[in-house]
All heavy atoms as a GROMACS GRO file, in nm:
protein
  621
    1ARG      N    1  13.276  10.907  10.996
    1ARG     CA    2  13.262  11.031  11.067
    1ARG      C    3  13.393  11.103  11.076
    1ARG      O    4  13.488  11.050  11.123
    1ARG     CB    5  13.207  11.003  11.208
    1ARG     CG    6  13.105  11.105  11.246
    1ARG     CD    7  13.043  11.076  11.377
    1ARG     NE    8  12.901  11.053  11.376
    1ARG     CZ    9  12.810  11.137  11.338
    1ARG    NH1   10  12.844  11.254  11.291
    1ARG    NH2   11  12.686  11.109  11.341
    2ALA      N   12  13.393  11.226  11.027
    2ALA     CA   13  13.513  11.309  11.031
    2ALA      C   14  13.484  11.430  11.120
    2ALA      O   15  13.419  11.521  11.074
    2ALA     CB   16  13.549  11.354  10.892
    3LYS      N   17  13.521  11.420  11.241
    3LYS     CA   18  13.481  11.521  11.342
    3LYS      C   19  13.526  11.663  11.311
    3LYS      O   20  13.462  11.758  11.350
    3LYS     CB   21  13.527  11.481  11.479
    3LYS     CG   22  13.455  11.357  11.530
    3LYS     CD   23  13.500  11.322  11.668
    3LYS     CE   24  13.428  11.194  11.710
    3LYS     NZ   25  13.462  11.156  11.848
    4ASN      N   26  13.638  11.678  11.237
    4ASN     CA   27  13.690  11.812  11.206
    4ASN      C   28  13.667  11.854  11.063
    4ASN      O   29  13.722  11.956  11.017
    4ASN     CB   30  13.837  11.818  11.241
    4ASN     CG   31  13.861  11.808  11.389
    4ASN    OD1   32  13.789  11.874  11.466
    4ASN    ND2   33  13.955  11.726  11.429
    5LEU      N   34  13.584  11.782  10.989
    5LEU     CA   35  13.556  11.811  10.848
    5LEU      C   36  13.480  11.946  10.838
    5LEU      O   37  13.373  11.959  10.900
    5LEU     CB   38  13.476  11.703  10.782
    5LEU     CG   39  13.440  11.721  10.636
    5LEU    CD1   40  13.565  11.715  10.547
    5LEU    CD2   41  13.341  11.610  10.595
    6ARG      N   42  13.534  12.041  10.767
    6ARG     CA   43  13.470  12.171  10.755
    6ARG      C   44  13.406  12.192  10.616
    6ARG      O   45  13.302  12.253  10.603
    6ARG     CB   46  13.569  12.284  10.780
    6ARG     CG   47  13.617  12.289  10.921
    6ARG     CD   48  13.710  12.406  10.947
    6ARG     NE   49  13.770  12.398  11.077
    6ARG     CZ   50  13.714  12.442  11.188
    6ARG    NH1   51  13.596  12.490  11.188
    6ARG    NH2   52  13.780  12.430  11.303
    7VAL      N   53  13.474  12.138  10.511
    7VAL     CA   54  13.422  12.152  10.375
    7VAL      C   55  13.423  12.014  10.306
    7VAL      O   56  13.525  11.944  10.311
    7VAL     CB   57  13.511  12.249  10.294
    7VAL    CG1   58  13.463  12.256  10.148
    7VAL    CG2   59  13.512  12.388  10.357
    8LEU      N   60  13.312  11.978  10.248
    8LEU     CA   61  13.299  11.854  10.177
    8LEU      C   62  13.285  11.887  10.028
    8LEU      O   63  13.193  11.957   9.989
    8LEU     CB   64  13.178  11.772  10.221
    8LEU     CG   65  13.152  11.647  10.140
    8LEU    CD1   66  13.262  11.544  10.163
    8LEU    CD2   67  13.016  11.586  10.181
    9ASN      N   68  13.379  11.842   9.944
    9ASN     CA   69  13.375  11.860   9.800
    9ASN      C   70  13.344  11.725   9.741
    9ASN      O   71  13.421  11.631   9.756
    9ASN     CB   72  13.509  11.914   9.744
    9ASN     CG   73  13.535  12.051   9.793
    9ASN    OD1   74  13.452  12.140   9.783
    9ASN    ND2   75  13.654  12.074   9.842
   10LEU      N   76  13.231  11.710   9.675
   10LEU     CA   77  13.182  11.586   9.623
   10LEU      C   78  13.162  11.596   9.472
   10LEU      O   79  13.084  11.682   9.427
   10LEU     CB   80  13.051  11.548   9.694
   10LEU     CG   81  12.980  11.423   9.648
   10LEU    CD1   82  13.068  11.301   9.681
   10LEU    CD2   83  12.848  11.410   9.719
   11GLU      N   84  13.230  11.509   9.398
   11GLU     CA   85  13.214  11.505   9.253
   11GLU      C   86  13.166  11.366   9.218
   11GLU      O   87  13.233  11.266   9.253
   11GLU     CB   88  13.345  11.538   9.186
   11GLU     CG   89  13.337  11.557   9.040
   11GLU     CD   90  13.465  11.610   8.977
   11GLU    OE1   91  13.542  11.682   9.046
   11GLU    OE2   92  13.487  11.576   8.857
   12ALA      N   93  13.049  11.360   9.152
   12ALA     CA   94  12.988  11.229   9.124
   12ALA      C   95  12.906  11.233   8.998
   12ALA      O   96  12.864  11.339   8.952
   12ALA     CB   97  12.901  11.187   9.240
   13GLN      N   98  12.877  11.115   8.947
   13GLN     CA   99  12.794  11.106   8.832
   13GLN      C  100  12.648  11.141   8.867
   13GLN      O  101  12.584  11.216   8.799
   13GLN     CB  102  12.801  10.965   8.776
   13GLN     CG  103  12.723  10.939   8.651
   13GLN     CD  104  12.736  10.798   8.601
   13GLN    OE1  105  12.776  10.707   8.675
   13GLN    NE2  106  12.710  10.779   8.474
   14GLU      N  107  12.601  11.086   8.978
   14GLU     CA  108  12.460  11.107   9.019
   14GLU      C  109  12.457  11.118   9.171
   14GLU      O  110  12.524  11.047   9.243
   14GLU     CB  111  12.376  10.989   8.976
   14GLU     CG  112  12.230  11.002   9.009
   14GLU     CD  113  12.148  10.888   8.957
   14GLU    OE1  114  12.202  10.798   8.883
   14GLU    OE2  115  12.028  10.884   8.987
   15VAL      N  116  12.374  11.214   9.220
   15VAL     CA  117  12.359  11.231   9.363
   15VAL      C  118  12.211  11.229   9.398
   15VAL      O  119  12.132  11.295   9.333
   15VAL     CB  120  12.422  11.364   9.412
   15VAL    CG1  121  12.395  11.386   9.560
   15VAL    CG2  122  12.573  11.364   9.387
   16ARG      N  123  12.172  11.152   9.495
   16ARG     CA  124  12.038  11.144   9.550
   16ARG      C  125  12.043  11.152   9.699
   16ARG      O  126  12.142  11.111   9.761
   16ARG     CB  127  11.971  11.015   9.507
   16ARG     CG  128  11.954  11.002   9.358
   16ARG     CD  129  11.903  10.865   9.320
   16ARG     NE  130  12.012  10.773   9.351
   16ARG     CZ  131  12.001  10.642   9.334
   16ARG    NH1  132  11.890  10.588   9.294
   16ARG    NH2  133  12.102  10.562   9.360
   17SER      N  134  11.937  11.206   9.760
   17SER     CA  135  11.938  11.213   9.906
   17SER      C  136  11.819  11.132   9.958
   17SER      O  137  11.714  11.126   9.898
   17SER     CB  138  11.928  11.358   9.956
   17SER     OG  139  11.796  11.402   9.948
   18TYR      N  140  11.842  11.073  10.073
   18TYR     CA  141  11.738  10.989  10.138
   18TYR      C  142  11.745  11.011  10.290
   18TYR      O  143  11.852  11.024  10.344
   18TYR     CB  144  11.760  10.838  10.115
   18TYR     CG  145  11.749  10.794   9.972
   18TYR    CD1  146  11.861  10.784   9.892
   18TYR    CD2  147  11.623  10.767   9.918
   18TYR    CE1  148  11.850  10.745   9.759
   18TYR    CE2  149  11.612  10.728   9.788
   18TYR     CZ  150  11.725  10.716   9.709
   18TYR     OH  151  11.716  10.675   9.576
   19MET      N  152  11.630  11.009  10.355
   19MET     CA  153  11.627  11.006  10.499
   19MET      C  154  11.617  10.860  10.542
   19MET      O  155  11.531  10.788  10.498
   19MET     CB  156  11.507  11.080  10.555
   19MET     CG  157  11.525  11.232  10.555
   19MET     SD  158  11.664  11.287  10.658
   19MET     CE  159  11.597  11.263  10.822
   20ARG      N  160  11.707  10.818  10.629
   20ARG     CA  161  11.700  10.683  10.682
   20ARG      C  162  11.740  10.683  10.828
   20ARG      O  163  11.844  10.745  10.862
   20ARG     CB  164  11.801  10.594  10.608
   20ARG     CG  165  11.772  10.575  10.460
   20ARG     CD  166  11.708  10.443  10.435
   20ARG     NE  167  11.663  10.435  10.299
   20ARG     CZ  168  11.715  10.364  10.205
   20ARG    NH1  169  11.822  10.293  10.228
   20ARG    NH2  170  11.667  10.365  10.085
   21GLY      N  171  11.667  10.623  10.912
   21GLY     CA  172  11.704  10.612  11.052
   21GLY      C  173  11.720  10.749  11.119
   21GLY      O  174  11.630  10.833  11.112
   22TYR      N  175  11.838  10.769  11.179
   22TYR     CA  176  11.856  10.890  11.260
   22TYR      C  177  11.936  10.995  11.187
   22TYR      O  178  11.967  11.100  11.242
   22TYR     CB  179  11.930  10.854  11.391
   22TYR     CG  180  11.845  10.772  11.482
   22TYR    CD1  181  11.873  10.635  11.495
   22TYR    CD2  182  11.737  10.825  11.551
   22TYR    CE1  183  11.797  10.555  11.575
   22TYR    CE2  184  11.662  10.745  11.630
   22TYR     CZ  185  11.691  10.612  11.646
   22TYR     OH  186  11.614  10.532  11.726
   23GLY      N  187  11.975  10.970  11.060
   23GLY     CA  188  12.059  11.070  10.994
   23GLY      C  189  12.032  11.079  10.849
   23GLY      O  190  11.944  11.012  10.796
   24ARG      N  191  12.106  11.162  10.783
   24ARG     CA  192  12.090  11.186  10.639
   24ARG      C  193  12.190  11.099  10.566
   24ARG      O  194  12.310  11.101  10.595
   24ARG     CB  195  12.113  11.334  10.611
   24ARG     CG  196  12.109  11.371  10.465
   24ARG     CD  197  11.973  11.355  10.404
   24ARG     NE  198  11.891  11.468  10.434
   24ARG     CZ  199  11.764  11.482  10.389
   24ARG    NH1  200  11.711  11.388  10.321
   24ARG    NH2  201  11.697  11.587  10.417
   25GLU      N  202  12.143  11.024  10.469
   25GLU     CA  203  12.229  10.950  10.379
   25GLU      C  204  12.237  11.026  10.250
   25GLU      O  205  12.138  11.069  10.198
   25GLU     CB  206  12.171  10.813  10.347
   25GLU     CG  207  12.202  10.706  10.446
   25GLU     CD  208  12.153  10.571  10.401
   25GLU    OE1  209  12.160  10.543  10.277
   25GLU    OE2  210  12.108  10.493  10.484
   26VAL      N  211  12.357  11.043  10.196
   26VAL     CA  212  12.374  11.095  10.064
   26VAL      C  213  12.415  10.980   9.977
   26VAL      O  214  12.520  10.921   9.999
   26VAL     CB  215  12.481  11.208  10.064
   26VAL    CG1  216  12.502  11.253   9.919
   26VAL    CG2  217  12.436  11.324  10.149
   27CYS      N  218  12.330  10.941   9.882
   27CYS     CA  219  12.359  10.830   9.794
   27CYS      C  220  12.424  10.878   9.668
   27CYS      O  221  12.373  10.972   9.602
   27CYS     CB  222  12.232  10.754   9.761
   27CYS     SG  223  12.164  10.671   9.903
   28VAL      N  224  12.535  10.819   9.632
   28VAL     CA  225  12.614  10.866   9.520
   28VAL      C  226  12.628  10.753   9.417
   28VAL      O  227  12.660  10.640   9.455
   28VAL     CB  228  12.753  10.912   9.568
   28VAL    CG1  229  12.832  10.960   9.451
   28VAL    CG2  230  12.740  11.022   9.671
   29GLY      N  231  12.608  10.780   9.291
   29GLY     CA  232  12.637  10.685   9.186
   29GLY      C  233  12.515  10.611   9.136
   29GLY      O  234  12.413  10.599   9.203
   30ALA      N  235  12.524  10.559   9.018
   30ALA     CA  236  12.416  10.489   8.950
   30ALA      C  237  12.379  10.360   9.022
   30ALA      O  238  12.270  10.310   9.008
   30ALA     CB  239  12.448  10.460   8.805
   31PHE      N  240  12.474  10.300   9.098
   31PHE     CA  241  12.449  10.174   9.160
   31PHE      C  242  12.411  10.187   9.307
   31PHE      O  243  12.402  10.092   9.381
   31PHE     CB  244  12.572  10.087   9.146
   31PHE     CG  245  12.607  10.058   9.004
   31PHE    CD1  246  12.718  10.118   8.950
   31PHE    CD2  247  12.531   9.974   8.928
   31PHE    CE1  248  12.750  10.095   8.816
   31PHE    CE2  249  12.560   9.951   8.796
   31PHE     CZ  250  12.670  10.013   8.740
   32GLY      N  251  12.384  10.311   9.350
   32GLY     CA  252  12.336  10.334   9.489
   32GLY      C  253  12.441  10.316   9.593
   32GLY      O  254  12.410  10.284   9.708
   33ASN      N  255  12.568  10.340   9.559
   33ASN     CA  256  12.672  10.338   9.660
   33ASN      C  257  12.641  10.448   9.759
   33ASN      O  258  12.611  10.560   9.719
   33ASN     CB  259  12.809  10.363   9.598
   33ASN     CG  260  12.846  10.253   9.500
   33ASN    OD1  261  12.821  10.135   9.526
   33ASN    ND2  262  12.902  10.291   9.386
   34ARG      N  263  12.651  10.419   9.887
   34ARG     CA  264  12.612  10.518   9.988
   34ARG      C  265  12.738  10.579  10.054
   34ARG      O  266  12.828  10.511  10.090
   34ARG     CB  267  12.526  10.456  10.093
   34ARG     CG  268  12.389  10.426  10.038
   34ARG     CD  269  12.299  10.369  10.144
   34ARG     NE  270  12.164  10.348  10.089
   34ARG     CZ  271  12.125  10.237  10.026
   34ARG    NH1  272  12.208  10.136  10.014
   34ARG    NH2  273  12.005  10.230   9.980
   35LEU      N  274  12.732  10.712  10.061
   35LEU     CA  275  12.835  10.786  10.131
   35LEU      C  276  12.770  10.850  10.251
   35LEU      O  277  12.681  10.931  10.238
   35LEU     CB  278  12.892  10.895  10.035
   35LEU     CG  279  12.991  10.992  10.096
   35LEU    CD1  280  13.116  10.921  10.140
   35LEU    CD2  281  13.023  11.101   9.995
   36LEU      N  282  12.810  10.809  10.368
   36LEU     CA  283  12.755  10.864  10.489
   36LEU      C  284  12.860  10.957  10.553
   36LEU      O  285  12.976  10.914  10.568
   36LEU     CB  286  12.719  10.753  10.590
   36LEU     CG  287  12.622  10.648  10.543
   36LEU    CD1  288  12.619  10.535  10.640
   36LEU    CD2  289  12.488  10.709  10.526
   37PHE      N  290  12.822  11.077  10.583
   37PHE     CA  291  12.921  11.168  10.642
   37PHE      C  292  12.858  11.251  10.750
   37PHE      O  293  12.738  11.275  10.752
   37PHE     CB  294  12.987  11.255  10.536
   37PHE     CG  295  12.890  11.341  10.464
   37PHE    CD1  296  12.858  11.469  10.512
   37PHE    CD2  297  12.834  11.302  10.345
   37PHE    CE1  298  12.769  11.549  10.446
   37PHE    CE2  299  12.743  11.382  10.280
   37PHE     CZ  300  12.713  11.507  10.329
   38GLY      N  301  12.939  11.295  10.844
   38GLY     CA  302  12.890  11.384  10.947
   38GLY      C  303  13.008  11.448  11.014
   38GLY      O  304  13.119  11.394  11.018
   39SER      N  305  12.986  11.570  11.060
   39SER     CA  306  13.089  11.646  11.125
   39SER      C  307  13.026  11.752  11.215
   39SER      O  308  12.928  11.813  11.174
   39SER     CB  309  13.180  11.712  11.022
   39SER     OG  310  13.269  11.801  11.086
   40ASP      N  311  13.083  11.770  11.330
   40ASP     CA  312  13.031  11.874  11.420
   40ASP      C  313  13.070  12.013  11.370
   40ASP      O  314  13.012  12.114  11.410
   40ASP     CB  315  13.090  11.858  11.560
   40ASP     CG  316  13.048  11.724  11.621
   40ASP    OD1  317  12.944  11.670  11.581
   40ASP    OD2  318  13.122  11.674  11.706
   41LYS      N  319  13.170  12.021  11.279
   41LYS     CA  320  13.221  12.152  11.231
   41LYS      C  321  13.193  12.180  11.086
   41LYS      O  322  13.243  12.276  11.030
   41LYS     CB  323  13.373  12.158  11.257
   41LYS     CG  324  13.408  12.145  11.404
   41LYS     CD  325  13.554  12.148  11.426
   41LYS     CE  326  13.581  12.131  11.577
   41LYS     NZ  327  13.724  12.130  11.607
   42LEU      N  328  13.108  12.097  11.021
   42LEU     CA  329  13.082  12.113  10.879
   42LEU      C  330  13.022  12.252  10.851
   42LEU      O  331  12.922  12.291  10.915
   42LEU     CB  332  12.987  12.003  10.831
   42LEU     CG  333  12.964  11.990  10.684
   42LEU    CD1  334  13.094  11.954  10.611
   42LEU    CD2  335  12.860  11.883  10.656
   43GLU      N  336  13.076  12.324  10.756
   43GLU     CA  337  13.035  12.454  10.720
   43GLU      C  338  12.982  12.467  10.577
   43GLU      O  339  12.900  12.548  10.546
   43GLU     CB  340  13.150  12.556  10.733
   43GLU     CG  341  13.205  12.572  10.873
   43GLU     CD  342  13.330  12.655  10.877
   43GLU    OE1  343  13.379  12.695  10.769
   43GLU    OE2  344  13.378  12.681  10.990
   44GLU      N  345  13.033  12.375  10.489
   44GLU     CA  346  13.003  12.392  10.348
   44GLU      C  347  13.009  12.259  10.275
   44GLU      O  348  13.098  12.175  10.304
   44GLU     CB  349  13.108  12.488  10.287
   44GLU     CG  350  13.087  12.519  10.143
   44GLU     CD  351  13.196  12.620  10.097
   44GLU    OE1  352  13.261  12.685  10.182
   44GLU    OE2  353  13.213  12.629   9.975
   45ILE      N  354  12.915  12.237  10.183
   45ILE     CA  355  12.914  12.119  10.099
   45ILE      C  356  12.907  12.168   9.953
   45ILE      O  357  12.820  12.245   9.916
   45ILE     CB  358  12.792  12.030  10.124
   45ILE    CG1  359  12.791  11.978  10.269
   45ILE    CG2  360  12.790  11.911  10.027
   45ILE    CD1  361  12.666  11.906  10.311
   46ASN      N  362  12.999  12.125   9.869
   46ASN     CA  363  13.005  12.160   9.729
   46ASN      C  364  12.988  12.031   9.649
   46ASN      O  365  13.069  11.939   9.660
   46ASN     CB  366  13.140  12.226   9.693
   46ASN     CG  367  13.161  12.349   9.775
   46ASN    OD1  368  13.079  12.438   9.777
   46ASN    ND2  369  13.274  12.356   9.848
   47ILE      N  370  12.884  12.025   9.570
   47ILE     CA  371  12.852  11.908   9.490
   47ILE      C  372  12.862  11.939   9.340
   47ILE      O  373  12.802  12.036   9.294
   47ILE     CB  374  12.709  11.852   9.523
   47ILE    CG1  375  12.702  11.809   9.667
   47ILE    CG2  376  12.674  11.737   9.430
   47ILE    CD1  377  12.559  11.775   9.711
   48ILE      N  378  12.939  11.857   9.269
   48ILE     CA  379  12.944  11.869   9.125
   48ILE      C  380  12.892  11.733   9.072
   48ILE      O  381  12.951  11.630   9.104
   48ILE     CB  382  13.084  11.894   9.072
   48ILE    CG1  383  13.136  12.029   9.129
   48ILE    CG2  384  13.091  11.888   8.924
   48ILE    CD1  385  13.282  12.055   9.100
   49ALA      N  386  12.784  11.735   8.995
   49ALA     CA  387  12.721  11.609   8.954
   49ALA      C  388  12.663  11.622   8.815
   49ALA      O  389  12.620  11.731   8.770
   49ALA     CB  390  12.611  11.570   9.052
   50GLU      N  391  12.663  11.510   8.743
   50GLU     CA  392  12.598  11.506   8.611
   50GLU      C  393  12.446  11.505   8.629
   50GLU      O  394  12.375  11.564   8.552
   50GLU     CB  395  12.638  11.383   8.534
   50GLU     CG  396  12.787  11.390   8.488
   50GLU     CD  397  12.827  11.266   8.413
   50GLU    OE1  398  12.737  11.196   8.355
   50GLU    OE2  399  12.950  11.239   8.408
   51LYS      N  400  12.400  11.438   8.735
   51LYS     CA  401  12.257  11.428   8.757
   51LYS      C  402  12.222  11.443   8.906
   51LYS      O  403  12.282  11.375   8.988
   51LYS     CB  404  12.205  11.293   8.708
   51LYS     CG  405  12.055  11.277   8.722
   51LYS     CD  406  12.005  11.145   8.670
   51LYS     CE  407  11.858  11.131   8.692
   51LYS     NZ  408  11.806  10.999   8.658
   52MET      N  409  12.131  11.534   8.933
   52MET     CA  410  12.076  11.553   9.069
   52MET      C  411  11.939  11.618   9.055
   52MET      O  412  11.930  11.728   8.998
   52MET     CB  413  12.168  11.637   9.156
   52MET     CG  414  12.121  11.653   9.298
   52MET     SD  415  12.242  11.739   9.400
   52MET     CE  416  12.160  11.729   9.556
   53ASP      N  417  11.835  11.552   9.099
   53ASP     CA  418  11.700  11.604   9.090
   53ASP      C  419  11.686  11.728   9.176
   53ASP      O  420  11.746  11.737   9.283
   53ASP     CB  421  11.595  11.502   9.130
   53ASP     CG  422  11.587  11.385   9.029
   53ASP    OD1  423  11.630  11.404   8.914
   53ASP    OD2  424  11.536  11.278   9.068
   54SER      N  425  11.604  11.820   9.133
   54SER     CA  426  11.581  11.942   9.207
   54SER      C  427  11.517  11.914   9.345
   54SER      O  428  11.544  11.983   9.444
   54SER     CB  429  11.492  12.043   9.131
   54SER     OG  430  11.370  11.982   9.097
   55GLU      N  431  11.438  11.806   9.354
   55GLU     CA  432  11.381  11.769   9.483
   55GLU      C  433  11.487  11.722   9.582
   55GLU      O  434  11.485  11.759   9.699
   55GLU     CB  435  11.276  11.658   9.464
   55GLU     CG  436  11.206  11.620   9.594
   55GLU     CD  437  11.101  11.511   9.573
   55GLU    OE1  438  11.057  11.492   9.459
   55GLU    OE2  439  11.064  11.452   9.674
   56ASP      N  440  11.582  11.645   9.532
   56ASP     CA  441  11.693  11.600   9.618
   56ASP      C  442  11.776  11.719   9.661
   56ASP      O  443  11.816  11.728   9.780
   56ASP     CB  444  11.784  11.499   9.544
   56ASP     CG  445  11.713  11.368   9.523
   56ASP    OD1  446  11.637  11.323   9.615
   56ASP    OD2  447  11.729  11.308   9.419
   57GLU      N  448  11.799  11.815   9.574
   57GLU     CA  449  11.878  11.933   9.610
   57GLU      C  450  11.803  12.012   9.719
   57GLU      O  451  11.863  12.058   9.815
   57GLU     CB  452  11.901  12.020   9.488
   57GLU     CG  453  11.980  12.146   9.518
   57GLU     CD  454  12.003  12.232   9.394
   57GLU    OE1  455  11.980  12.189   9.280
   57GLU    OE2  456  12.044  12.350   9.415
   58ARG      N  457  11.673  12.030   9.697
   58ARG     CA  458  11.591  12.103   9.796
   58ARG      C  459  11.593  12.033   9.932
   58ARG      O  460  11.607  12.098  10.035
   58ARG     CB  461  11.446  12.113   9.743
   58ARG     CG  462  11.356  12.199   9.828
   58ARG     CD  463  11.221  12.225   9.768
   58ARG     NE  464  11.156  12.103   9.721
   58ARG     CZ  465  11.134  12.073   9.594
   58ARG    NH1  466  11.176  12.155   9.498
   58ARG    NH2  467  11.074  11.961   9.555
   59ASN      N  468  11.581  11.901   9.933
   59ASN     CA  469  11.586  11.827  10.060
   59ASN      C  470  11.718  11.845  10.135
   59ASN      O  471  11.719  11.869  10.257
   59ASN     CB  472  11.564  11.676  10.035
   59ASN     CG  473  11.424  11.644   9.994
   59ASN    OD1  474  11.332  11.721  10.019
   59ASN    ND2  475  11.406  11.530   9.931
   60LEU      N  476  11.830  11.841  10.062
   60LEU     CA  477  11.957  11.863  10.121
   60LEU      C  478  11.972  12.006  10.172
   60LEU      O  479  12.023  12.028  10.282
   60LEU     CB  480  12.071  11.832  10.023
   60LEU     CG  481  12.095  11.686   9.993
   60LEU    CD1  482  12.197  11.665   9.883
   60LEU    CD2  483  12.136  11.609  10.118
   61ARG      N  484  11.927  12.101  10.095
   61ARG     CA  485  11.933  12.243  10.137
   61ARG      C  486  11.856  12.265  10.268
   61ARG      O  487  11.904  12.330  10.360
   61ARG     CB  488  11.882  12.338  10.030
   61ARG     CG  489  11.976  12.360   9.919
   61ARG     CD  490  11.927  12.470   9.826
   61ARG     NE  491  12.010  12.472   9.706
   61ARG     CZ  492  12.132  12.521   9.698
   61ARG    NH1  493  12.188  12.574   9.807
   61ARG    NH2  494  12.195  12.521   9.584
   62GLU      N  495  11.732  12.214  10.270
   62GLU     CA  496  11.648  12.231  10.391
   62GLU      C  497  11.712  12.164  10.511
   62GLU      O  498  11.715  12.221  10.618
   62GLU     CB  499  11.511  12.172  10.364
   62GLU     CG  500  11.424  12.251  10.270
   62GLU     CD  501  11.290  12.183  10.240
   62GLU    OE1  502  11.253  12.083  10.307
   62GLU    OE2  503  11.222  12.231  10.146
   63TYR      N  504  11.764  12.046  10.493
   63TYR     CA  505  11.820  11.974  10.605
   63TYR      C  506  11.944  12.045  10.660
   63TYR      O  507  11.957  12.074  10.779
   63TYR     CB  508  11.858  11.831  10.566
   63TYR     CG  509  11.916  11.749  10.675
   63TYR    CD1  510  11.834  11.693  10.774
   63TYR    CD2  511  12.054  11.734  10.685
   63TYR    CE1  512  11.892  11.620  10.877
   63TYR    CE2  513  12.107  11.658  10.789
   63TYR     CZ  514  12.026  11.603  10.885
   63TYR     OH  515  12.081  11.532  10.990
   64TYR      N  516  12.042  12.075  10.574
   64TYR     CA  517  12.166  12.135  10.620
   64TYR      C  518  12.158  12.281  10.660
   64TYR      O  519  12.235  12.330  10.739
   64TYR     CB  520  12.277  12.110  10.516
   64TYR     CG  521  12.325  11.972  10.522
   64TYR    CD1  522  12.292  11.882  10.419
   64TYR    CD2  523  12.398  11.922  10.629
   64TYR    CE1  524  12.334  11.747  10.426
   64TYR    CE2  525  12.438  11.789  10.636
   64TYR     CZ  526  12.406  11.703  10.536
   64TYR     OH  527  12.445  11.574  10.542
   65SER      N  528  12.056  12.355  10.605
   65SER     CA  529  12.041  12.492  10.647
   65SER      C  530  12.006  12.503  10.796
   65SER      O  531  12.038  12.602  10.860
   65SER     CB  532  11.930  12.562  10.564
   65SER     OG  533  11.804  12.508  10.594
   66LYS      N  534  11.944  12.403  10.854
   66LYS     CA  535  11.910  12.400  10.995
   66LYS      C  536  12.039  12.403  11.080
   66LYS      O  537  12.034  12.449  11.194
   66LYS     CB  538  11.834  12.274  11.031
   66LYS     CG  539  11.697  12.264  10.966
   66LYS     CD  540  11.637  12.128  10.994
   66LYS     CE  541  11.511  12.112  10.916
   66LYS     NZ  542  11.452  11.976  10.932
   67PHE      N  543  12.150  12.360  11.020
   67PHE     CA  544  12.278  12.355  11.093
   67PHE      C  545  12.372  12.465  11.047
   67PHE      O  546  12.490  12.467  11.083
   67PHE     CB  547  12.344  12.220  11.076
   67PHE     CG  548  12.255  12.106  11.118
   67PHE    CD1  549  12.188  12.028  11.023
   67PHE    CD2  550  12.232  12.079  11.250
   67PHE    CE1  551  12.107  11.924  11.060
   67PHE    CE2  552  12.151  11.975  11.292
   67PHE     CZ  553  12.089  11.896  11.196
   68GLY      N  554  12.325  12.557  10.960
   68GLY     CA  555  12.411  12.666  10.911
   68GLY      C  556  12.513  12.621  10.808
   68GLY      O  557  12.611  12.691  10.788
   69VAL      N  558  12.487  12.509  10.743
   69VAL     CA  559  12.578  12.458  10.642
   69VAL      C  560  12.536  12.509  10.499
   69VAL      O  561  12.422  12.493  10.464
   69VAL     CB  562  12.582  12.302  10.641
   69VAL    CG1  563  12.671  12.249  10.530
   69VAL    CG2  564  12.629  12.253  10.776
   70ARG      N  565  12.632  12.568  10.429
   70ARG     CA  566  12.603  12.614  10.294
   70ARG      C  567  12.615  12.499  10.196
   70ARG      O  568  12.703  12.415  10.205
   70ARG     CB  569  12.703  12.724  10.253
   70ARG     CG  570  12.689  12.852  10.336
   70ARG     CD  571  12.786  12.961  10.293
   70ARG     NE  572  12.924  12.914  10.293
   70ARG     CZ  573  13.006  12.918  10.403
   70ARG    NH1  574  12.958  12.959  10.520
   70ARG    NH2  575  13.130  12.877  10.395
   71LEU      N  576  12.522  12.497  10.098
   71LEU     CA  577  12.523  12.390   9.997
   71LEU      C  578  12.534  12.456   9.859
   71LEU      O  579  12.458  12.546   9.824
   71LEU     CB  580  12.396  12.308  10.007
   71LEU     CG  581  12.379  12.198   9.902
   71LEU    CD1  582  12.479  12.085   9.926
   71LEU    CD2  583  12.237  12.145   9.899
   72SER      N  584  12.628  12.407   9.781
   72SER     CA  585  12.648  12.453   9.641
   72SER      C  586  12.635  12.334   9.550
   72SER      O  587  12.698  12.228   9.577
   72SER     CB  588  12.784  12.518   9.627
   72SER     OG  589  12.817  12.534   9.489
   73VAL      N  590  12.551  12.340   9.446
   73VAL     CA  591  12.529  12.234   9.353
   73VAL      C  592  12.558  12.283   9.213
   73VAL      O  593  12.502  12.385   9.168
   73VAL     CB  594  12.390  12.173   9.359
   73VAL    CG1  595  12.367  12.069   9.253
   73VAL    CG2  596  12.363  12.116   9.498
   74THR      N  597  12.647  12.214   9.140
   74THR     CA  598  12.676  12.244   9.000
   74THR      C  599  12.649  12.120   8.920
   74THR      O  600  12.702  12.016   8.950
   74THR     CB  601  12.823  12.284   8.982
   74THR    OG1  602  12.849  12.398   9.068
   74THR    CG2  603  12.852  12.322   8.840
   75ARG      N  604  12.565  12.134   8.818
   75ARG     CA  605  12.538  12.022   8.730
   75ARG      C  606  12.624  12.038   8.605
   75ARG      O  607  12.627  12.150   8.544
   75ARG     CB  608  12.392  12.014   8.694
   75ARG     CG  609  12.305  11.975   8.809
   75ARG     CD  610  12.155  11.985   8.776
   75ARG     NE  611  12.071  11.954   8.888
   75ARG     CZ  612  12.041  12.038   8.983
   75ARG    NH1  613  12.090  12.161   8.984
   75ARG    NH2  614  11.958  12.006   9.085
   76VAL      N  615  12.691  11.931   8.562
   76VAL     CA  616  12.776  11.936   8.443
   76VAL      C  617  12.727  11.845   8.336
   76VAL      O  618  12.657  11.756   8.359
   76VAL     CB  619  12.925  11.903   8.482
   76VAL    CG1  620  12.982  12.011   8.568
   76VAL    CG2  621  12.936  11.771   8.548
   0.00000   0.00000   0.00000
């Protein structure tokens, strides 16, 4: 948890999103390594990934839009 994190820049091979428990898990990588993050001041998430399903992108957009967080996804 990074309480003052305003912008998250994430570059990964593969990004998937899952709902688990009380929060959002962002799973990164082919082996399911999990990156958990949260911030009271988060304003923007920028994701650059080789693979990210449109359903996962939509889930993340819907979830973070409730908190006013902008999401940018670039597939390379």
